[in-house]
Backbone and ligand atoms as CSV (ligand in chain L), in Angstrom:
chain,resi,resn,atom,element,x,y,z
A,1,MET,N,N,96.764,116.527,93.822
A,1,MET,CA,C,95.458,115.869,94.095
A,1,MET,C,C,94.981,115.956,95.442
A,2,ALA,N,N,93.837,116.408,95.537
A,2,ALA,CA,C,93.257,116.272,97.156
A,2,ALA,C,C,92.853,114.840,97.307
A,3,ASP,N,N,92.564,114.594,98.410
A,3,ASP,CA,C,92.271,113.219,98.800
A,3,ASP,C,C,90.946,112.637,98.154
A,4,LYS,N,N,90.896,112.629,96.930
A,4,LYS,CA,C,89.847,112.234,96.194
A,4,LYS,C,C,89.724,110.755,96.401
A,5,MET,N,N,88.670,110.128,96.384
A,5,MET,CA,C,88.402,108.619,96.469
A,5,MET,C,C,87.360,108.113,95.347
A,6,VAL,N,N,87.656,107.250,94.779
A,6,VAL,CA,C,86.686,106.498,93.825
A,6,VAL,C,C,86.219,105.133,94.630
A,7,ALA,N,N,84.917,104.867,94.319
A,7,ALA,CA,C,84.490,103.751,95.043
A,7,ALA,C,C,83.615,102.869,93.992
A,8,ALA,N,N,83.540,101.503,94.184
A,8,ALA,CA,C,82.690,100.663,93.438
A,8,ALA,C,C,82.769,99.462,94.452
A,9,SER,N,N,81.895,98.492,93.835
A,9,SER,CA,C,81.472,97.226,94.482
A,9,SER,C,C,80.869,96.275,93.536
A,10,ASP,N,N,80.617,95.029,94.092
A,10,ASP,CA,C,79.652,94.168,93.255
A,10,ASP,C,C,78.361,94.265,93.994
A,11,HIS,N,N,77.481,93.320,93.544
A,11,HIS,CA,C,76.192,93.354,94.127
A,11,HIS,C,C,76.179,93.033,95.563
A,12,ALA,N,N,77.213,92.321,96.009
A,12,ALA,CA,C,77.461,91.756,97.394
A,12,ALA,C,C,77.951,92.839,98.329
A,13,GLY,N,N,78.411,93.869,97.769
A,13,GLY,CA,C,78.984,95.134,98.626
A,13,GLY,C,C,78.253,96.270,98.515
A,14,LEU,N,N,77.063,96.289,98.012
A,14,LEU,CA,C,76.497,97.737,97.931
A,14,LEU,C,C,76.259,98.359,99.323
A,15,ASN,N,N,75.752,97.650,100.318
A,15,ASN,CA,C,75.471,98.531,101.583
A,15,ASN,C,C,76.869,98.903,102.282
A,16,LEU,N,N,77.768,98.104,102.280
A,16,LEU,CA,C,79.225,98.455,102.706
A,16,LEU,C,C,79.790,99.626,101.922
A,17,ARG,N,N,79.672,99.455,100.784
A,17,ARG,CA,C,80.157,100.519,99.988
A,17,ARG,C,C,79.724,101.895,100.245
A,18,ALA,N,N,78.189,101.934,100.355
A,18,ALA,CA,C,77.371,103.101,100.853
A,18,ALA,C,C,78.042,103.686,102.352
A,19,GLU,N,N,78.291,102.690,103.170
A,19,GLU,CA,C,78.619,103.029,104.493
A,19,GLU,C,C,80.155,103.906,104.388
A,20,GLY,N,N,80.929,103.201,103.464
A,20,GLY,CA,C,82.152,103.610,103.329
A,20,GLY,C,C,82.392,104.906,102.771
A,21,ILE,N,N,81.490,105.180,101.708
A,21,ILE,CA,C,81.367,106.592,101.051
A,21,ILE,C,C,80.966,107.496,102.145
A,22,LYS,N,N,79.979,107.176,102.966
A,22,LYS,CA,C,79.541,108.029,103.826
A,22,LYS,C,C,80.602,108.363,104.872
A,23,ALA,N,N,81.351,107.481,105.334
A,23,ALA,CA,C,82.457,107.752,106.302
A,23,ALA,C,C,83.620,108.681,105.675
A,24,ALA,N,N,83.678,108.315,104.391
A,24,ALA,CA,C,84.658,109.124,103.725
A,24,ALA,C,C,84.389,110.726,103.401
A,25,ARG,N,N,83.017,110.765,103.083
A,25,ARG,CA,C,82.584,112.144,102.810
A,25,ARG,C,C,82.548,112.855,104.156
A,26,ALA,N,N,82.290,112.219,105.411
A,26,ALA,CA,C,82.283,112.893,106.693
A,26,ALA,C,C,83.493,113.431,107.159
A,27,ARG,N,N,84.722,112.982,106.307
A,27,ARG,CA,C,85.890,113.301,106.682
A,27,ARG,C,C,86.472,114.418,105.764
A,28,GLY,N,N,85.372,114.683,104.871
A,28,GLY,CA,C,85.690,115.908,103.880
A,28,GLY,C,C,86.331,115.377,102.583
A,29,VAL,N,N,86.470,113.962,102.411
A,29,VAL,CA,C,87.020,113.566,101.191
A,29,VAL,C,C,85.946,113.471,99.978
A,30,GLU,N,N,86.363,113.958,98.819
A,30,GLU,CA,C,85.484,114.042,97.701
A,30,GLU,C,C,85.311,112.566,97.205
A,31,VAL,N,N,84.272,112.206,97.025
A,31,VAL,CA,C,84.061,110.740,96.607
A,31,VAL,C,C,83.328,110.411,95.193
A,32,GLU,N,N,83.941,109.783,94.402
A,32,GLU,CA,C,83.157,109.495,92.942
A,32,GLU,C,C,82.749,108.161,93.110
A,33,ASP,N,N,81.424,107.827,92.982
A,33,ASP,CA,C,80.943,106.668,93.187
A,33,ASP,C,C,80.658,105.980,91.807
A,34,LEU,N,N,81.435,104.873,91.370
A,34,LEU,CA,C,81.578,104.130,90.238
A,34,LEU,C,C,80.624,103.058,89.951
A,35,GLY,N,N,79.806,102.946,91.069
A,35,GLY,CA,C,78.725,101.917,90.968
A,35,GLY,C,C,79.003,100.436,91.383
A,36,PRO,N,N,78.109,99.596,91.177
A,36,PRO,CA,C,76.874,99.630,90.468
A,36,PRO,C,C,75.689,100.353,91.195
A,37,PHE,N,N,74.775,100.640,90.403
A,37,PHE,CA,C,73.550,101.445,91.126
A,37,PHE,C,C,72.235,100.804,91.040
A,38,THR,N,N,72.203,99.372,90.752
A,38,THR,CA,C,71.297,98.611,91.031
A,38,THR,C,C,71.660,97.295,91.651
A,39,ALA,N,N,70.818,96.440,92.071
A,39,ALA,CA,C,71.289,95.308,93.122
A,39,ALA,C,C,71.380,94.129,92.092
A,40,ASP,N,N,71.311,94.196,90.809
A,40,ASP,CA,C,71.647,93.098,89.832
A,40,ASP,C,C,72.943,92.409,90.067
A,41,SER,N,N,72.900,91.145,89.935
A,41,SER,CA,C,74.212,90.441,90.249
A,41,SER,C,C,75.217,90.947,88.846
A,42,VAL,N,N,76.487,91.124,89.313
A,42,VAL,CA,C,77.349,91.899,88.416
A,42,VAL,C,C,78.617,91.036,88.787
A,43,ASP,N,N,79.818,91.103,87.947
A,43,ASP,CA,C,81.079,90.544,88.134
A,43,ASP,C,C,82.040,91.425,88.763
A,44,TYR,N,N,82.580,91.166,89.899
A,44,TYR,CA,C,83.477,92.147,90.525
A,44,TYR,C,C,84.710,92.511,89.823
A,45,PRO,N,N,85.219,91.627,89.016
A,45,PRO,CA,C,86.573,92.266,88.085
A,45,PRO,C,C,86.124,93.635,87.280
A,46,ASP,N,N,84.781,93.516,86.961
A,46,ASP,CA,C,84.419,94.614,86.043
A,46,ASP,C,C,84.563,95.876,86.914
A,47,PHE,N,N,84.144,95.869,88.134
A,47,PHE,CA,C,84.082,97.189,89.084
A,47,PHE,C,C,85.467,97.266,89.575
A,48,ALA,N,N,86.058,96.327,89.859
A,48,ALA,CA,C,87.507,96.441,90.311
A,48,ALA,C,C,88.388,97.348,89.133
A,49,VAL,N,N,87.971,97.032,87.916
A,49,VAL,CA,C,88.644,97.806,86.668
A,49,VAL,C,C,88.283,99.197,86.763
A,50,ARG,N,N,87.015,99.384,87.172
A,50,ARG,CA,C,86.731,101.108,87.227
A,50,ARG,C,C,87.498,101.726,88.000
A,51,VAL,N,N,87.570,101.224,89.380
A,51,VAL,CA,C,88.505,101.837,90.314
A,51,VAL,C,C,90.007,101.991,90.000
A,52,GLY,N,N,90.468,100.572,89.563
A,52,GLY,CA,C,91.995,100.587,89.352
A,52,GLY,C,C,92.288,101.502,88.241
A,53,GLU,N,N,91.463,101.764,87.216
A,53,GLU,CA,C,91.832,102.521,86.006
A,53,GLU,C,C,91.902,103.924,86.534
A,54,ALA,N,N,90.973,104.317,87.375
A,54,ALA,CA,C,90.929,105.704,87.802
A,54,ALA,C,C,92.136,106.076,88.763
A,55,ILE,N,N,92.556,105.042,89.313
A,55,ILE,CA,C,93.663,105.348,90.243
A,55,ILE,C,C,94.886,105.364,89.367
A,56,GLY,N,N,95.151,104.413,88.449
A,56,GLY,CA,C,96.176,104.313,87.465
A,56,GLY,C,C,96.306,105.624,86.685
A,57,ALA,N,N,95.028,106.338,86.251
A,57,ALA,CA,C,95.218,107.452,85.559
A,57,ALA,C,C,95.365,108.662,86.384
A,58,GLY,N,N,95.558,108.513,87.615
A,58,GLY,CA,C,95.643,109.553,88.604
A,58,GLY,C,C,94.367,110.719,88.806
A,59,ARG,N,N,93.360,109.996,88.650
A,59,ARG,CA,C,91.916,110.641,88.655
A,59,ARG,C,C,91.560,110.642,90.318
A,60,ALA,N,N,92.098,109.876,90.942
A,60,ALA,CA,C,91.989,109.957,92.480
A,60,ALA,C,C,93.251,109.300,93.215
A,61,ARG,N,N,93.260,109.721,94.328
A,61,ARG,CA,C,94.402,109.200,95.170
A,61,ARG,C,C,94.173,107.787,95.887
A,62,PHE,N,N,92.782,107.604,96.335
A,62,PHE,CA,C,92.370,106.384,96.944
A,62,PHE,C,C,91.153,105.850,96.376
A,63,GLY,N,N,91.118,104.555,96.497
A,63,GLY,CA,C,89.941,103.638,95.961
A,63,GLY,C,C,89.275,102.957,97.120
A,64,LEU,N,N,88.022,102.574,97.065
A,64,LEU,CA,C,87.214,101.696,98.015
A,64,LEU,C,C,86.670,100.830,96.971
A,65,LEU,N,N,86.967,99.419,97.325
A,65,LEU,CA,C,86.294,98.299,96.518
A,65,LEU,C,C,85.538,97.379,97.744
A,66,VAL,N,N,84.275,96.851,97.323
A,66,VAL,CA,C,83.670,96.242,98.200
A,66,VAL,C,C,83.262,95.032,97.444
A,67,CYS,N,N,83.298,93.647,97.961
A,67,CYS,CA,C,82.546,92.660,97.447
A,67,CYS,C,C,81.999,91.783,98.649
A,68,GLY,N,N,81.696,90.499,98.465
A,68,GLY,CA,C,81.087,89.678,99.626
A,68,GLY,C,C,82.210,89.487,100.570
A,69,THR,N,N,83.246,88.902,100.198
A,69,THR,CA,C,84.413,88.754,101.083
A,69,THR,C,C,85.519,89.679,100.962
A,70,GLY,N,N,85.477,90.489,99.966
A,70,GLY,CA,C,86.737,91.494,99.580
A,70,GLY,C,C,87.658,90.673,98.907
A,71,ILE,N,N,87.720,89.319,98.737
A,71,ILE,CA,C,88.849,88.830,98.318
A,71,ILE,C,C,88.950,88.825,96.718
A,72,GLY,N,N,87.629,88.447,96.082
A,72,GLY,CA,C,87.800,88.510,94.541
A,72,GLY,C,C,88.194,89.899,94.168
A,73,ILE,N,N,87.553,90.999,94.729
A,73,ILE,CA,C,87.754,92.344,94.369
A,73,ILE,C,C,89.109,92.846,94.580
A,74,SER,N,N,89.835,92.531,95.517
A,74,SER,CA,C,91.187,92.710,95.851
A,74,SER,C,C,92.228,91.917,94.899
A,75,ILE,N,N,91.904,90.827,94.556
A,75,ILE,CA,C,92.901,90.119,93.610
A,75,ILE,C,C,92.699,90.947,92.272
A,76,ALA,N,N,91.443,91.344,91.963
A,76,ALA,CA,C,91.342,91.914,90.578
A,76,ALA,C,C,91.967,93.233,90.548
A,77,ALA,N,N,91.851,94.007,91.715
A,77,ALA,CA,C,92.343,95.210,91.695
A,77,ALA,C,C,93.912,95.188,91.449
A,78,ASN,N,N,94.602,94.285,92.257
A,78,ASN,CA,C,96.066,94.288,92.353
A,78,ASN,C,C,96.632,93.827,90.941
A,79,LYS,N,N,95.766,93.522,90.024
A,79,LYS,CA,C,96.235,93.173,88.733
A,79,LYS,C,C,96.540,94.431,87.874
A,80,LEU,N,N,95.946,95.693,88.413
A,80,LEU,CA,C,95.950,96.682,87.555
A,80,LEU,C,C,97.178,97.646,88.008
A,81,PRO,N,N,97.934,98.263,87.007
A,81,PRO,CA,C,99.033,99.046,87.150
A,81,PRO,C,C,98.728,100.167,88.139
A,82,GLY,N,N,99.763,100.407,89.049
A,82,GLY,CA,C,99.494,101.676,90.056
A,82,GLY,C,C,98.639,101.358,91.238
A,83,VAL,N,N,98.094,100.128,91.208
A,83,VAL,CA,C,97.160,99.827,92.365
A,83,VAL,C,C,98.093,98.968,93.284
A,84,ARG,N,N,97.800,99.545,94.691
A,84,ARG,CA,C,98.234,98.769,95.870
A,84,ARG,C,C,97.030,98.572,96.623
A,85,ALA,N,N,96.316,97.405,96.454
A,85,ALA,CA,C,95.083,97.316,97.175
A,85,ALA,C,C,95.310,96.444,98.322
A,86,ALA,N,N,94.601,96.619,99.533
A,86,ALA,CA,C,94.894,95.887,100.630
A,86,ALA,C,C,93.405,95.503,101.226
A,87,LEU,N,N,93.215,94.231,101.392
A,87,LEU,CA,C,91.842,93.721,101.929
A,87,LEU,C,C,92.037,93.872,103.508
A,88,CYS,N,N,91.218,94.623,104.222
A,88,CYS,CA,C,91.344,94.986,105.690
A,88,CYS,C,C,90.117,94.474,106.350
A,89,ARG,N,N,90.484,93.626,107.460
A,89,ARG,CA,C,89.279,93.147,108.394
A,89,ARG,C,C,89.414,94.137,109.645
A,90,THR,N,N,90.438,94.769,110.070
A,90,THR,CA,C,90.562,95.511,111.245
A,90,THR,C,C,91.074,96.939,110.991
A,91,GLU,N,N,90.918,97.723,111.968
A,91,GLU,CA,C,91.488,99.146,111.861
A,91,GLU,C,C,93.107,99.006,111.764
A,92,TYR,N,N,93.501,98.073,112.638
A,92,TYR,CA,C,95.178,97.892,112.685
A,92,TYR,C,C,95.525,97.642,111.345
A,93,GLU,N,N,94.954,96.842,110.473
A,93,GLU,CA,C,95.297,96.267,109.188
A,93,GLU,C,C,95.314,97.569,108.414
A,94,ALA,N,N,94.198,98.477,108.379
A,94,ALA,CA,C,94.074,99.571,107.464
A,94,ALA,C,C,95.094,100.582,107.845
A,95,ARG,N,N,95.464,100.772,109.167
A,95,ARG,CA,C,96.578,101.652,109.407
A,95,ARG,C,C,97.906,101.109,109.029
A,96,MET,N,N,98.209,99.872,108.980
A,96,MET,CA,C,99.495,99.319,108.542
A,96,MET,C,C,99.435,99.228,107.017
A,97,ALA,N,N,98.294,99.156,106.378
A,97,ALA,CA,C,98.292,99.072,104.976
A,97,ALA,C,C,98.644,100.509,104.422
A,98,ARG,N,N,98.427,101.637,105.107
A,98,ARG,CA,C,98.649,102.947,104.686
A,98,ARG,C,C,100.256,103.141,105.059
A,99,ALA,N,N,100.401,102.954,106.368
A,99,ALA,CA,C,101.643,103.250,106.954
A,99,ALA,C,C,102.834,102.647,106.475
A,100,HIS,N,N,102.768,101.313,105.995
A,100,HIS,CA,C,103.969,100.499,105.759
A,100,HIS,C,C,103.887,100.302,104.064
A,101,ASN,N,N,102.627,100.020,103.518
A,101,ASN,CA,C,102.312,99.625,102.307
A,101,ASN,C,C,102.014,100.584,101.219
A,102,ASP,N,N,101.842,101.916,101.749
A,102,ASP,CA,C,101.216,102.886,100.986
A,102,ASP,C,C,100.104,102.371,100.154
A,103,ALA,N,N,99.274,101.761,100.750
A,103,ALA,CA,C,98.093,101.128,99.908
A,103,ALA,C,C,97.203,102.267,99.438
A,104,ASN,N,N,96.834,102.197,98.289
A,104,ASN,CA,C,95.987,103.294,97.756
A,104,ASN,C,C,94.525,102.775,97.547
A,105,VAL,N,N,94.145,101.538,97.579
A,105,VAL,CA,C,92.909,100.864,97.472
A,105,VAL,C,C,92.502,100.020,98.634
A,106,LEU,N,N,91.503,100.345,99.393
A,106,LEU,CA,C,91.120,99.526,100.545
A,106,LEU,C,C,89.904,98.689,99.989
A,107,CYS,N,N,90.085,97.554,100.359
A,107,CYS,CA,C,89.129,96.420,99.969
A,107,CYS,C,C,88.395,95.949,101.229
A,108,LEU,N,N,87.106,95.756,101.204
A,108,LEU,CA,C,86.243,95.308,102.290
A,108,LEU,C,C,85.307,94.185,101.970
A,109,GLY,N,N,85.096,93.309,102.672
A,109,GLY,CA,C,84.023,92.310,102.472
A,109,GLY,C,C,82.686,92.521,103.250
A,110,GLU,N,N,81.642,92.788,102.682
A,110,GLU,CA,C,80.406,92.983,103.315
A,110,GLU,C,C,80.023,91.724,103.999
A,111,ARG,N,N,80.136,90.723,103.701
A,111,ARG,CA,C,79.632,89.369,104.403
A,111,ARG,C,C,80.611,89.056,105.609
A,112,VAL,N,N,81.507,89.801,105.711
A,112,VAL,CA,C,82.488,89.645,106.696
A,112,VAL,C,C,82.660,90.686,107.753
A,113,THR,N,N,82.405,91.932,107.344
A,113,THR,CA,C,82.472,93.055,108.155
A,113,THR,C,C,81.197,93.745,108.163
A,114,GLY,N,N,80.989,94.232,109.518
A,114,GLY,CA,C,79.814,94.959,109.751
A,114,GLY,C,C,79.843,96.391,109.336
A,115,PRO,N,N,78.799,97.088,109.311
A,115,PRO,CA,C,78.879,98.445,108.961
A,115,PRO,C,C,79.528,99.469,109.658
A,116,GLY,N,N,79.461,99.170,111.090
A,116,GLY,CA,C,80.267,100.088,111.997
A,116,GLY,C,C,81.680,100.057,111.977
A,117,LEU,N,N,82.291,98.667,111.925
A,117,LEU,CA,C,83.544,98.411,111.858
A,117,LEU,C,C,84.130,98.723,110.509
A,118,GLY,N,N,83.241,98.651,109.445
A,118,GLY,CA,C,83.566,99.076,107.971
A,118,GLY,C,C,83.979,100.515,107.896
A,119,ALA,N,N,83.012,101.401,108.635
A,119,ALA,CA,C,83.270,102.767,108.544
A,119,ALA,C,C,84.282,103.110,109.265
A,120,ALA,N,N,84.702,102.408,110.403
A,120,ALA,CA,C,85.899,102.744,111.186
A,120,ALA,C,C,87.109,102.429,110.378
A,121,ILE,N,N,87.225,101.225,109.771
A,121,ILE,CA,C,88.284,100.990,108.763
A,121,ILE,C,C,88.517,101.874,107.784
A,122,VAL,N,N,87.397,102.414,107.086
A,122,VAL,CA,C,87.661,103.575,106.189
A,122,VAL,C,C,88.233,104.663,106.768
A,123,GLU,N,N,87.878,105.255,107.845
A,123,GLU,CA,C,88.438,106.179,108.676
A,123,GLU,C,C,89.872,106.127,108.931
A,124,ALA,N,N,90.174,104.809,109.439
A,124,ALA,CA,C,91.608,104.552,109.845
A,124,ALA,C,C,92.293,104.695,108.458
A,125,PHE,N,N,91.937,104.018,107.481
A,125,PHE,CA,C,92.816,103.999,106.278
A,125,PHE,C,C,93.051,105.481,105.696
A,126,LEU,N,N,92.143,106.449,105.588
A,126,LEU,CA,C,92.192,107.780,105.174
A,126,LEU,C,C,92.979,108.618,106.173
A,127,ALA,N,N,92.945,108.306,107.363
A,127,ALA,CA,C,93.629,109.203,108.398
A,127,ALA,C,C,95.151,108.891,108.518
A,128,THR,N,N,95.708,107.723,107.932
A,128,THR,CA,C,97.014,107.361,108.279
A,128,THR,C,C,97.906,107.643,107.053
A,129,PRO,N,N,98.892,108.389,107.295
A,129,PRO,CA,C,99.866,108.708,106.361
A,129,PRO,C,C,100.867,107.401,106.030
A,130,PHE,N,N,101.533,107.445,104.874
A,130,PHE,CA,C,102.617,106.470,104.510
A,130,PHE,C,C,103.803,107.072,105.461
A,131,GLU,N,N,104.652,106.122,106.020
A,131,GLU,CA,C,105.671,106.276,106.764
A,131,GLU,C,C,106.803,106.650,106.114
A,132,GLY,N,N,106.885,106.172,104.813
A,132,GLY,CA,C,108.195,106.370,103.966
A,132,GLY,C,C,109.318,105.638,104.625
A,133,GLY,N,N,110.554,106.332,104.582
A,133,GLY,CA,C,111.789,105.612,105.157
A,133,GLY,C,C,112.144,104.209,104.486
A,134,ARG,N,N,112.408,103.261,105.325
A,134,ARG,CA,C,112.664,101.971,104.711
A,134,ARG,C,C,111.434,101.319,103.936
A,135,HIS,N,N,110.309,101.920,104.267
A,135,HIS,CA,C,109.044,101.161,103.410
A,135,HIS,C,C,109.085,101.639,102.019
A,136,ALA,N,N,109.687,102.786,101.907
A,136,ALA,CA,C,109.544,103.390,100.564
A,136,ALA,C,C,110.174,102.578,99.412
A,137,ARG,N,N,111.314,101.965,99.803
A,137,ARG,CA,C,112.211,101.129,98.967
A,137,ARG,C,C,111.357,99.965,98.611
A,138,ARG,N,N,110.600,99.407,99.541
A,138,ARG,CA,C,109.824,98.199,99.415
A,138,ARG,C,C,108.530,98.448,98.436
A,139,VAL,N,N,108.136,99.682,98.599
A,139,VAL,CA,C,106.903,100.051,97.880
A,139,VAL,C,C,107.212,100.346,96.391
A,140,GLU,N,N,108.684,100.971,96.228
A,140,GLU,CA,C,109.098,101.015,94.879
A,140,GLU,C,C,109.183,99.571,94.400
A,141,LYS,N,N,109.642,98.601,95.014
A,141,LYS,CA,C,109.739,97.166,94.477
A,141,LYS,C,C,108.438,96.802,94.053
A,142,LEU,N,N,107.311,97.027,94.907
A,142,LEU,CA,C,105.933,96.550,94.657
A,142,LEU,C,C,105.607,97.148,93.279
A,143,ASP,N,N,106.104,98.557,93.145
A,143,ASP,CA,C,105.467,99.127,91.917
A,143,ASP,C,C,106.151,98.580,90.492
A,144,ALA,N,N,107.523,98.100,90.914
A,144,ALA,CA,C,108.208,97.735,89.730
A,144,ALA,C,C,107.726,96.502,89.151
A,145,LEU,N,N,106.854,95.870,90.045
A,145,LEU,CA,C,106.277,94.552,89.652
A,145,LEU,C,C,105.312,94.773,88.560
A,146,ASP,N,N,104.888,96.008,88.472
A,146,ASP,CA,C,103.817,96.417,87.411
A,146,ASP,C,C,104.546,96.183,86.015
A,147,ARG,N,N,105.803,96.238,86.093
A,147,ARG,CA,C,106.610,96.461,84.755
A,147,ARG,C,C,107.328,95.101,84.282
A,148,ARG,N,N,107.200,94.009,85.048
A,148,ARG,CA,C,107.785,92.926,84.763
A,148,ARG,C,C,106.986,92.182,83.679
L,1,RB5,C1,C,79.448,86.988,95.043
L,1,RB5,O1,O,78.610,86.129,95.224
L,1,RB5,C2,C,80.895,86.759,95.658
L,1,RB5,O2,O,81.357,85.761,95.115
L,1,RB5,C3,C,81.607,87.937,95.593
L,1,RB5,O3,O,81.129,89.185,96.187
L,1,RB5,C4,C,83.017,87.848,96.312
L,1,RB5,O4,O,82.873,87.625,97.498
L,1,RB5,C5,C,84.197,87.272,95.525
L,1,RB5,O5,O,85.140,87.391,95.984
């Protein structure tokens, strides 16, 4: 699978989702936008499920989820099998989420993170490979939690 990304948000994450999609496409990443496509109030778990199911089914390597704080949508995403979602506020956290945790879903909060920083966080996340090594064993243990 190429570095395809699926993206979704709730109503509080529409603008930062658009910024993140733009940043990913600028890097040559194919992005499937899973909505929502109006500003109506929606429930963030419903949109976390859209991204989580696409990741779990192998339809995309990466996901982007945005809500107001990033908290609710990251909690929801991490309940889905195969998802390792990381809520990141800084580029450093995005790099570490990839390098050490092999995170496959980046969560952002539009009410916390501005558009410029948000785009930089997306770029850092997509640019950073998983380090493997000692971290691989820990990530395997994370994935084993899906089967408990
Ligand atoms: C919506 O008002 C808000 O609660 C939601 O976007 C998110 O911040 C929840 O964690």
